[in-house]
C-alpha positions as CSV (number, residue, x, y, z in Angstrom):
1,M,49.4,-9.8,3.6
2,D,47.3,-11.8,6.2
3,I,43.8,-10.5,6.8
4,M,42.3,-11.5,10.0
5,K,38.6,-12.3,10.4
6,D,36.4,-12.0,13.5
7,A,32.8,-12.9,13.7
8,I,30.6,-10.1,15.1
9,K,27.1,-10.6,16.2
10,A,24.2,-8.4,15.0
11,E,20.7,-8.5,16.2
12,G,17.6,-7.5,14.3
13,V,14.1,-6.5,15.4
14,R,11.1,-6.5,13.1
15,F,8.1,-4.2,13.6
16,S,4.9,-4.7,11.8
17,V,1.3,-3.7,11.6
18,V,-1.1,-6.5,10.6
19,R,-4.8,-6.0,9.7
20,E,-7.1,-8.8,8.9
21,G,-4.2,-11.3,8.9
22,R,-2.3,-9.2,6.3
23,E,0.7,-7.2,7.0
24,V,0.2,-3.6,5.8
25,A,3.4,-1.9,7.3
26,R,6.8,-3.0,8.5
27,A,10.3,-2.0,9.4
28,Y,13.4,-3.8,10.4
29,V,16.1,-2.4,12.6
30,Y,19.4,-4.1,12.9
31,L,21.8,-3.3,15.8
32,M,25.5,-3.7,15.1
33,S,28.8,-2.7,16.7
34,N,32.3,-2.1,15.9
35,N,35.5,-1.3,17.7
36,L,35.5,2.4,17.0
37,H,32.5,3.2,19.4
38,D,31.5,2.0,22.9
39,H,27.9,1.7,21.7
40,S,26.0,-0.1,19.0
41,F,24.7,1.6,16.0
42,A,21.2,0.8,14.3
43,L,20.4,0.4,10.7
44,L,16.9,0.9,9.5
45,E,15.9,-1.3,6.6
46,D,12.9,-2.3,4.5
47,V,10.4,0.2,5.7
48,F,7.2,-0.6,3.7
49,V,3.5,0.5,3.8
50,D,1.0,-1.3,1.6
51,E,-0.5,1.0,-1.1
52,S,-3.9,0.5,0.6
53,A,-2.8,1.7,3.9
54,R,-0.7,4.8,2.9
55,G,-1.4,8.1,4.4
56,E,-2.6,6.7,7.6
57,G,0.6,7.2,9.5
58,L,1.7,3.6,9.7
59,G,5.0,4.3,8.2
60,T,5.6,7.1,10.8
61,A,4.5,4.6,13.6
62,V,6.9,1.7,12.7
63,V,9.8,4.0,12.0
64,R,9.1,5.8,15.5
65,A,9.0,2.3,17.1
66,A,12.3,1.3,15.4
67,I,13.9,4.7,16.7
68,A,12.6,4.1,20.2
69,E,14.0,0.6,20.2
70,A,17.5,1.8,19.0
71,Q,17.4,4.5,21.7
72,A,16.5,2.1,24.3
73,R,19.3,-0.2,23.5
74,G,21.7,2.6,23.7
75,C,22.7,3.1,20.0
76,Y,24.6,6.2,19.2
77,K,23.1,6.6,15.7
78,M,20.6,5.1,13.3
79,I,21.3,4.8,9.6
80,A,18.4,4.8,7.1
81,T,18.9,4.3,3.4
82,S,16.4,5.0,0.5
83,R,16.5,4.9,-3.2
84,Y,16.6,8.3,-5.0
85,A,13.1,7.5,-6.6
86,R,11.4,7.5,-3.2
87,P,10.9,11.3,-2.2
88,K,8.0,10.6,0.1
89,V,10.2,8.3,2.2
90,H,12.9,11.0,2.2
91,E,10.2,13.5,3.6
92,L,9.2,11.1,6.2
93,Y,12.8,10.5,7.4
94,S,13.4,14.2,7.4
95,R,10.3,14.9,9.5
96,L,11.4,12.3,11.9
97,G,14.8,14.1,12.5
98,F,17.0,12.2,10.0
99,A,19.6,14.3,8.2
100,D,20.8,13.7,4.5
101,H,24.4,12.6,5.5
102,G,25.9,11.1,2.5
103,K,25.7,8.4,-0.3
104,E,25.0,4.8,-0.2
105,F,27.1,2.5,-2.3
106,R,25.9,-0.9,-3.2
107,L,27.1,-4.0,-4.7
108,N,24.3,-6.5,-5.6
109,F,25.3,-10.3,-5.7
């Protein structure tokens, strides 16, 4: 069996909030495509708010910025992953319109 391989470009955008020279919040959105859809999809990754700034709405702000970016670029969906041990993150995603859609399977290298 021959398996063909084609390189596919993806693009990433980093959102961050910096206070006094220190990053206190961030999120990454990666824009990818495949042959099944006419439009790209977005992957939300590494959403983080420093403990000292939690509860100020910074997580909501960076995730909303990432959502707006994906929408502006015509993505048909955004995927966000989170560990089971992060119920506050799950609440944030639910508040922002994300639905619990399935499981993530991971292989670490």
